[in-house]
C-alpha positions in Angstrom: 17.7 8.9 -0.3 16.6 5.4 -1.5 18.1 3.0 -4.0 16.7 0.2 -6.1 18.2 -3.1 -4.9 16.1 -5.5 -7.0 14.2 -5.7 -10.3 11.2 -8.0 -10.1 8.7 -9.6 -12.3 5.2 -10.6 -11.0 4.0 -14.1 -11.5 1.1 -16.3 -10.2 2.9 -17.1 -6.9 4.6 -13.7 -6.2 7.7 -12.3 -7.8 11.1 -13.3 -9.3 14.1 -11.2 -9.9 17.6 -10.3 -8.8 18.8 -8.7 -5.6 21.7 -6.6 -6.5 23.9 -4.3 -4.5 27.5 -3.1 -5.0 28.8 -6.4 -3.5 25.9 -8.9 -4.0 24.1 -10.3 -7.0 21.6 -13.0 -6.1 18.5 -14.4 -8.0 15.5 -14.3 -5.6 11.9 -15.5 -5.5 9.3 -13.8 -3.3 6.6 -16.4 -2.8 3.2 -16.3 -1.2 3.2 -17.7 2.3 0.3 -19.9 3.3 -0.8 -18.6 6.7 -2.3 -20.7 9.4 -5.1 -18.1 10.0 -6.2 -14.7 8.8 -5.3 -13.2 12.2 -1.8 -14.6 12.1 1.3 -12.4 12.3 3.1 -14.6 9.8 4.4 -12.8 6.7 2.4 -12.6 3.5 5.5 -13.6 1.5 8.8 -15.5 2.0 12.0 -14.2 0.2 14.3 -17.1 -0.9 17.5 -17.3 -2.8 16.7 -19.1 -6.1 20.1 -20.9 -6.3 19.9 -22.8 -3.0 16.4 -22.1 -1.5 17.8 -20.4 1.6 15.3 -18.0 3.2 16.6 -14.4 3.1 13.6 -12.7 4.6 9.9 -12.0 4.6 7.4 -9.5 3.3 4.0 -8.1 4.5 1.2 -6.3 2.6 0.7 -3.0 4.3 -1.6 0.0 3.8 -0.2 3.5 3.6 -1.6 5.7 6.3 -1.1 8.8 4.1 -2.6 7.6 0.8 -4.5 4.4 1.7 -2.6 2.5 -1.1 -1.4 -1.0 -0.5 2.4 -1.7 -0.7 4.7 -4.6 0.2 7.1 -4.1 3.1 10.2 -6.3 3.0 12.7 -7.4 5.6 15.9 -9.1 4.5 18.7 -10.6 6.5 21.9 -12.4 5.6 25.5 -12.5 6.8 26.7 -10.6 3.8 24.6 -7.5 4.4 23.1 -7.7 7.9 19.4 -6.5 7.9 17.9 -4.5 5.1 14.4 -3.0 5.0 12.7 -2.3 1.6 9.4 -1.8 -0.2 8.2 -3.3 -3.4 6.7 -0.8 -5.9 5.8 -0.6 -9.5 8.8 -0.2 -11.7 9.4 3.2 -13.3 7.8 3.4 -16.8 4.5 1.8 -15.7 5.1 -1.5 -17.6 2.6 -4.0 -16.2 4.1 -6.9 -14.1 7.4 -5.1 -13.5 8.4 -4.0 -10.0 11.4 -2.8 -8.1 12.5 -3.3 -4.5 13.5 0.0 -3.0 15.9 0.1 0.0 14.8 2.0 3.0 18.0 3.2 4.8 17.8 3.7 8.5 16.8 7.2 9.7 19.6 9.1 11.4 
């Protein structure tokens, strides 16, 4: 089972929105990361808290092995919640420019 942990709006530099769980509500920005080279393992995006600029994580553009579609894989880390993994996907309803971050719980 997965859960939406952020609602996002696309902009020219990435996304903005709010990370929200039962205990946390934090405005975030997901901004493009300027890489040093095309072969670099650096992330495609940085995730930062909008209030204070603290970096919360990173994101990479990936390609689904099953469908061939591109998606964005996110890794977040903070003392309040440890490490979370998620994906960014178009928001339900298909409204252009609206996205959600979906939590990927660890497999048991």
